C-alpha positions, 0 to 999 in steps of 0.5 A, a space after each residue: 715880514 722881511 722882504 727876501 731879494 731874488 739875488 740873495 736867494 740864489 746865494 743862499 742856494 749856490 751856498 747850500 749847492 756847494 755845501 753839498 757838494 762838499 759833504 759829498 766829495 768828502 765822503 767819497 772813499 778811496 780804497 788801496 787799489 783805487 789809490 795804487 797810482 798815487 806812489 807812481 805818478 812820478 814817471 821816474 818810478 820804477 818800483 817801490 818797498 812798502 814798509 808795514 804801516 797796518 794795522 801798526 807801523 813796523 818798519 823792521 818787518 818785512 816789506 813788500 816789494 811792488 813794482 811799476 809794470 814794464 820796469 821790473 828789470 830796474 826794479 830788480 837792480 833796485 833790489 840788488 843794491 839795495 840789499 848789497 849796501 844794507 840799506 834795510 838796515 840803515 833805514 830801520 836805525 834812522 826810523 828809530 833815531 827819529 822819536 815816534 808822534 805820541 797822544 794821551 801824554 805820549 802814553 800811546 803812539 800816533 803810527 799815521 802822524 809818525 809817519 807822516 813826520 817820518 817822510 820828510 826828515 828822511 828825505 832830508 837826511 837819510 836819502 840824500 846820503 844814500 843817494 850820493 853812495 847810488 847815483 853813479 848806478 843810475 838811481 835814486 830813493 825817495 820816501 813816499 807817504 801814500 794815503 787813502 780813505 776808506 769806509 771801513 775799519 780805520 777811516 784814513 791809512 797812512 803807508 811809508 814807501 821808498 820808492 826807487 827812481 830812474 835818473 835815466 826817466 827823469 830825463 824824458 
């Protein structure tokens, strides 16, 4: 019979506890409401436009406006230049110029992977061009992947957000 030392038993118990805590953490679900803070973490954000991503990604659909409490006036200014400069149209053109991610030999579109791929590409290209146009207005934009897990339906929801930042709040 093999003799087990007290230290190896202790190490095994520690490993079991760590594995159990990781499993429990993995099964904690967030919701859209309790992850709402994620896109607002940057203190310069005054608001955002949510691109329709559920149940499928559709950049041509009407975008949902979300503002930050206390920044409503700044977000209204951003909405104004968004419309004046026809940025919605240029956003749609930028998104459509990037091929979507697919699965099943290219037969099915993978929306979550497409959004995750789009955000860095849009930030490198389209966003930089727009920010050059609007920096004299005191604002800049960025694209952001807002994601959360949930217990019902899809296990992971991914939404593309176009965030508006105040340049004056970035300096604070």
